[in-house]
C-alpha positions as CSV (number, residue, x, y, z in Angstrom):
1,X,0.0,0.0,0.0
2,X,2.8,2.4,0.7
3,X,4.3,1.9,-2.7
4,X,1.0,2.8,-4.4
5,X,0.6,5.9,-2.3
6,X,4.2,6.9,-3.2
7,X,3.5,6.3,-6.9
8,X,0.4,8.4,-6.8
9,X,2.3,11.3,-5.1
10,X,5.1,11.1,-7.8
11,X,2.5,11.1,-10.5
12,X,0.8,14.1,-9.0
13,X,4.1,16.0,-8.8
14,X,4.9,15.1,-12.4
15,X,1.6,16.3,-13.6
16,X,1.8,19.5,-11.5
17,X,5.3,20.2,-12.8
18,X,4.1,19.9,-16.4
19,X,1.4,22.5,-15.9
20,X,1.9,25.7,-17.8
21,X,2.4,29.0,-15.9
22,X,-1.1,30.0,-17.1
23,X,-2.6,26.9,-15.5
24,X,-0.6,27.6,-12.3
25,X,-2.0,31.1,-12.2
26,X,-5.5,29.6,-12.5
27,X,-4.7,27.5,-9.5
28,X,-4.1,30.5,-7.2
29,X,-7.0,32.6,-8.6
30,X,-9.5,33.4,-5.9
31,X,-9.5,34.8,-2.3
32,X,-7.1,33.4,0.3
33,X,-6.9,34.1,4.1
34,X,-4.0,33.3,6.4
35,X,-4.3,30.2,8.6
36,X,-0.8,29.6,9.9
37,X,2.4,31.7,9.8
38,X,5.7,30.1,11.0
39,X,9.4,30.7,10.9
40,X,11.9,28.0,12.0
41,X,9.0,25.9,13.2
42,X,7.8,28.6,15.6
43,X,4.6,30.8,15.1
44,X,5.3,34.3,13.9
45,X,3.9,37.0,16.2
46,X,1.8,38.5,13.4
47,X,-1.7,37.2,13.2
48,X,-2.1,35.1,10.1
49,X,-5.9,35.8,9.9
50,X,-5.1,39.4,9.2
51,X,-3.6,38.4,5.8
52,X,-5.8,38.2,2.8
53,X,-4.7,37.8,-0.8
54,X,-7.0,38.1,-3.8
55,X,-5.8,36.9,-7.2
56,X,-7.9,37.8,-10.2
57,X,-7.1,36.5,-13.7
58,X,-5.4,37.3,-15.9
59,X,-2.8,39.2,-13.7
60,X,-4.3,41.4,-10.9
61,X,-3.8,40.9,-7.1
62,X,-4.7,42.6,-3.9
63,X,-2.9,42.0,-0.6
64,X,-4.5,43.1,2.7
65,X,-2.7,42.9,6.1
66,X,-4.7,44.6,8.8
67,X,-5.1,48.3,7.8
68,X,-2.4,48.0,5.0
69,X,-3.4,47.1,1.5
70,X,-1.5,46.7,-1.8
71,X,-2.7,46.2,-5.3
72,X,-0.8,45.3,-8.4
73,X,0.0,42.7,-11.0
74,X,1.2,39.1,-10.6
75,X,2.7,36.4,-12.7
76,X,3.6,32.7,-12.0
77,X,6.8,31.2,-13.3
78,X,8.3,27.9,-12.5
79,X,6.7,27.5,-9.0
80,X,7.4,31.1,-8.1
81,X,4.9,33.9,-7.6
82,X,6.0,37.4,-8.7
83,X,4.1,40.5,-7.6
84,X,4.6,44.1,-8.6
85,X,2.8,46.8,-6.6
86,X,1.1,49.6,-8.5
87,X,2.8,52.0,-6.1
88,X,5.5,53.9,-7.9
89,X,9.1,53.1,-6.9
90,X,8.5,49.6,-5.5
91,X,10.5,46.6,-6.4
92,X,9.0,43.4,-7.6
93,X,8.7,40.6,-5.0
94,X,9.0,36.8,-5.4
95,X,7.9,34.0,-3.2
96,X,7.8,30.2,-3.8
97,X,4.4,28.6,-3.6
98,X,2.9,25.2,-3.2
99,X,-0.6,23.9,-3.5
100,X,-0.6,20.8,-1.3
101,X,-4.4,20.6,-1.3
102,X,-7.2,22.3,-3.4
103,X,-8.1,24.7,-0.5
104,X,-4.5,25.4,0.6
105,X,-1.9,27.8,-0.7
106,X,1.5,27.8,1.0
107,X,3.9,30.8,0.5
108,X,7.6,30.4,1.4
109,X,9.2,33.8,1.7
110,X,12.3,35.5,2.8
111,X,11.3,38.5,5.1
112,X,14.3,40.5,6.1
113,X,16.6,37.5,6.0
114,X,14.2,35.3,7.9
115,X,12.6,32.4,6.1
116,X,8.9,32.3,6.8
117,X,6.0,30.0,5.7
118,X,2.5,31.5,5.4
119,X,-0.3,28.9,4.9
120,X,-3.5,30.4,3.3
121,X,-6.9,28.8,3.1
122,X,-9.3,29.4,0.3
123,X,-12.1,31.9,1.2
124,X,-14.4,31.4,-1.8
């Protein structure tokens, strides 16, 4: 039984890795809210429920954290999510992402030299 589960996992990963960037962008489309936020296995002091991301196809996003909000464009390339704020003078940002389940989006980011993982759940 273990071998068959492992083979299914490998098959899923192969299929997912063959998906085009447009298909991956479709996978993150929708509204997401923070569920868990950790660094080095420990919870981050920031409240993950305050984080909301909205991705609208073909390339628009909004990020809300408490009273702060940001809007801009996004693109997906090779398992990475790139965002560019509409605010003048801001640099593009990149995070790695995973979709371990249909209703889960995991962002792995470097925030000030600290590696953090933010797990988001689908809102809609």
